[in-house]
C-alpha positions, 0 to 999 in steps of 0.5 A, a space after each residue: 523486527 516485524 515479528 517483534 512488533 506484530 507479536 506484541 499486539 496479537 491478543 488484541 487483534 484477535 477481536 479485530 480479525 474475527 469480524 462478524 460481517 462485512 458490508 459492501 465495497 462494491 459498485 452497483 453492477 449485478 453479479 455475473 453468476 448466481 451466488 457471486 457477490 461484489 463485496 470486496 475489500 481492495 484499496 489503493 495502499 500506496 501512492 507516490 508521484 503522479 498517479 490517477 484513477 478512473 473510478 468508472 463514474 463517467 468523470 474520467 481520470 482524477 488524482 489518486 489518493 492513498 486508502 481510496 477503495 478500488 471497485 470493479 471496472 476502475 482503472 489506475 494509471 501512473 505517470 512519473 509515479 508509482 502505486 500499490 493496490 492491496 487485496 483482502 488476503 494481502 496479495 498486492 499489485 504494484 505499478 511502475 511509472 507510465 503504466 495502466 491497469 484495469 480491474 476487470 473483475 472483483 467478485 466473491 464466490 458463494 464459498 467465500 473465495 475471491 475472484 479477481 481479474 486485472 488487465 495490464 494495458 501498458 507499462 510494468 506491473 508486479 503481482 505478489 500472491 500470498 501463500 494459502 494459510 489454510 489448505 481446507 479454505 476456498 482458494 482465491 483466484 487471480 487472473 492477469 490479462 495482457 493483450 489476448 493472453 490470460 495467466 492464472 496466478 497460483 498462491 505464493 507466486 510473484 511476477 513482473 510483467 512488462 509490455 514493451 511494444 509488440 513484446 510482453 516480458 514476463 519474469 517469474 520472481 517466485 513460484 512457477 506459472 503456466 501460460 496458455 500461449 498460441 504455440 501451446 502451454 508454456 511453463 515458466 519456472 522461478 527466476 526465469 523470464 519469458 518473452 512473448 510475441 504479442 502480434 506475430 504469434 512467434 514462439 516464446 523465448 525463455 531467458 535463464 536470468 531475470 535482469 534487474 529493474 530499478 523498481 525491483 527493490 521497491 517491489 521486494 520490500 513491499 511484498 516482504 512487508 505484506 508477508 508480515 501478516 502470516 503471524 496473525 493468521 493463527 486466528 483462522 480469519 481470512 482477513 488481516 487487513 491493515 494490521 502491519 500498518 497499525 503495528 508499525 505506525 503506532 501502539 496500544 495503551 490503556 487510558 480512560 478506562 479502556 484500551 486504544 491504539 494511537 499513532 506515533 508522532 501525534 500529540 494530544 491536540 492531533 485530530 484524525 478528522 482534520 484532514 481527509 477526503 470525502 469520495 463519492 461511490 455510485 450505489 454506496 454514497 460517500 466514503 471517508 478516505 484518510 491520508 495516513 499510511 495506517 488509516 485503512 482499518 481505523 476508518 473501516 471498523 471500530 470507533 475513534 475515542 477521545 480521552 482528555 489530556 491524552 487525545 484521540 485513539 482508536 478502539 477495535 470495538 466489536 469487530 464490525 467491518 465497514 466497506 465503502 460506506 464507512 460513515 459509522 466508523 467515524 462516530 466518536 466516543 468521548 471518555 471522561 470528557 463529555 464537555 471537552 469541545 474535542 474536534 468532531 468528524 467532518 460534515 458529510 456532504 449534503 448531496 451527491 456531486 453533480 454529474 460533471 463536478 469532482 467526485 472527491 471533496 478534500 477536507 483540510 481544517 488545518 495544515 497537515 505536518 509531513 515527516 520527510 527527507 530533509 537532506 541527502 542523509 537525514 530524515 525528519 519526523 515531525 510532531 502531529 504528522 501521525 506517520 504521514 511521510 514515514 516509509 513503511 518498515 525500514 526505519 526501525 522502531 518508531 517509538 523513540 522518535 515519536 517521543 522526541 518529536 512530541 517533546 521537541 517538535 522534530 526528531 531526526 535520524 541518519 538515512 541512506 537509499 538502496 536502488 537495484 544495480 541495473 548496469 548504468 550510472 546511478 548518478 543519472 537516475 531519473 526522478 521516476 527511478 528514484 521513486 522506487 528507492 528504499 530508505 534505510 536508517 543509519 549509514 550505508 556500508 561504505 558511506 560516512 558523513 564525510 561523503 554526505 555531499 556526494 549525490 551517490 557513491 558506487 559501493 555495493 550493499 552487501 546481500 544482507 542489506 536489502 535483496 535485489 528483489 528481482 534477482 541478479 545484480 544486487 543493490 547500490 547503497 547511497 546517500 538518500 536523494 534530497 527531498 525535492 528529488 524523492 517525495 516520501 510517504 504514501 499520503 495524498 495530502 501535502 502541505 
């Protein structure tokens, strides 16, 4: 399915991916080495439940929102929630509930390679490094820190790290890694787990099997989603940032004398500027953060175009890329409707926030519809939600549902959830565990409408349904939890 919707937009995205310049996404800290830059493109790509961010501006922790740029020295923590951070090359980090991480180093070398160091302070983190596409290109460096240990992750590696009191449990889901332990170098192969003593300095133990976690399914699905950008790398660009989101959540059309991208589930009256947040960054000013799951690339490059009777769409333009300071990307273009009175971008705050005032200012000029789970076995797509609330990649082609929602206001489809089997009854799964469930279109292999009243059933989904992500144990298929039990989507704005 991914290869189909990615290939259709390939020629047009050649212009976008060959961006001639990148403007800074950085704080005002000085580089540690000559020739090293703080210019990075890192974003909070998914937020579900209780997630907070400390943006190293002296204000402490604030509510995190999807598409918020992440810069060096920021900290991210989850309560009863989960979060994902995406890097330029589509490598990604995911945090399970009750976890905390600091972005110690986010730099770029003179050769163009990225230099990243992330410190897991508590809880569980998944990291998936993408495979290097060009053997001659500078290799990105990624270090995972925990306690007094540091692991350098090579391309095409995928790990799960859990801090459990004095122990660190490191599961290698793909690739192989080396840990410089106090007892000597330790190599951990694929599908093995090392248990490291953080305080006693005892010898590490290597387990043969990697026991499943309730969040392996979520991690596996997200990591697989990011590999979809491999198809667009034939243009030899190091950036294919946000492309899968655009190709899943919308499509291009020719209108008003040009080509533009429009999100699904958006009528002619929908506005990209009606809802969002102005986020203040020291050294860069205010940055516009949109809540929609596709809304990174269209608000950091190109321009929004208003076409009479069609509505708003996005044009890649000349490929200019904007980092934190993305105000220029909000400048609208109007075709064939100079006096239409179309909605305008929100006013930029006149002054920086006061020292103890919030650094993020929400803009909601009208209520924002959200697509969501409406019952234990049904998902509702709503007109003008523009994809907000729709889970990534698991509900198939959205075009038909989009047309139905525009015509009738609402469209729906049958759904079910899959959660990795961890040995205990799923009927007693916590709200946090349900956040990691994957939503799929249709009916579970042994689920029928007659069993829709059950909270869960105990049938096992076949291996062709959704892999267990962490290996071992498979998945359990069940009716999807009702909307109050499992918030959907990655946006930061709710009705």
